[in-house]
N, C-alpha and C positions, 0 to 999 in steps of 0.2 A: 332520426334521433329524438326529435321533439315528440313525434307520435308514439314512440316507444315509451318515453317518459310518462306520457299521458295514460297509456295503457297500463303501465305498472302502477301508476297512482290509482287508476280505476280498480284494478285487481286488489290492491291493498285496501282501498275503501270498501270494496265488496266483502273482503274477508273479515274486516274489522267491524262491519255493520252490525252483526248480531251481538257483538260485545257492547255496543253503545246503545243508549236509550233510544235515540232518534236516528233515522237513516239519514246519511249525508245527501246533500243535493247533488245530483249528477246531471251534467249538461251534455247533449248530443250535438256535435258540430260537424258539418260537412265542409271539407277543405280539399285542396289539390291532392293530398295524399289519401283521400277517402274519408270515411266516417271515423271520427275521433270522439271518445267519451272523456270528459274531464270533470274535475271538481270545481273548475272556474268557468265562468261564462266566456264564450269565445268572442261574442260580439255584444254590442249594447242591445238590450231587450231580448236576450236569448231565453228560451223557455226551458225549464228543467225537464229532464227525461224521467218518465215514470218507470220504475223497475217493476216488471211483472214477476212476482214471486208466487203466483198461484200454482206453478208447476213444481215447486220445491216441496219435497217430502221429508219429513223429519221422523226418524225411527227411534223410539225409546225402548230399549230391551227391558225385559222384566228383570228384577234383581236376581243375582246369582243364588242367593239363599233360598228363594222360592222355587227355582228350578231344581235345586239339589234335593229338596225334601220330596219323597214320594207321596203320591196322593193316598188318602186313607183307604180308598176302595181297591188300590192296586195290590195284587197278591205277590208275595215274594217268589222269585223264580225257583223252580225245583232244581236240585242238584243233578247234574248230568252224570250218567254212568258211562265209563269208557268200555268199549268192547273187550279190551284186554282184561278187565276185572272179572269177567264171567269165568266160572270154573267149568272147564270143558272135560268131557270124557276123554281119557287117553287116546282112544281110537279116533275120536273126532279131531283131536289135536294133531295126531299124526297125519290124518288125511288133509287137514288144513295146511300143515307144513309142507306136505308133498305137493299140494296144489300151488302154494307160493313158490316152491322150488321150480316146478314146471314153468310157471310164469316167468321167473327170473331167467331160466335157460332160454326160453323163447325170445325174450327181449334182448338178451346178450347175443343170440344167434343173428337176429335182425341187425344189431349194431355192427357185427362183424361183416355182414353182407354188404354194407354200405348204405348210405342214406343222405337225404338233403338236409338243409338247415332246420326246417320246420319239423320234419320227421325225427331228426336227431334230438331236438329239444323235447318232443313228446316222449321219445323213448327214454331219455334221461329222467324225465319226471316220473314216468311209470316205474322205472328201476328204483328210484328213491322211495316211491310209495311201497313197492313190494318189499324192499329191504326193511323199511320201517314196520311194516306189518309182520314180517318174520321176527323182528326184534321184539315187538309187542307180544307175539305168541310164544316167545322164548324158544324158538326152534333152534336146534343145534346145528 
């Protein structure tokens, strides 16, 4: 119980140390319960414990305003064109729709034949992709 109190005091002192101007004096005492750190001397003539803060790293992020502004040399990104926005020749469009329909029939045939978990997930993803492509091509 006493050791726990000392450890809690030590942790509190270590957490509050940066807020204070000077670091508190910490004593290291060896007792029957093991090593105890305290803010009070355990015995007469006890030596204060030196805290090694050389391994502590402080990270200071750059201000948010600086990160949000683009650099002057950066080019703005070009707008992306979707494949559906291309104007296709009616024959090309029919052949693309036929290809997508064949793909959908093949996926559905495999799904009817039976499959495992991984294969089923792959087939469902492929089916969603083909249906989305059909919708983008405006196939009837």
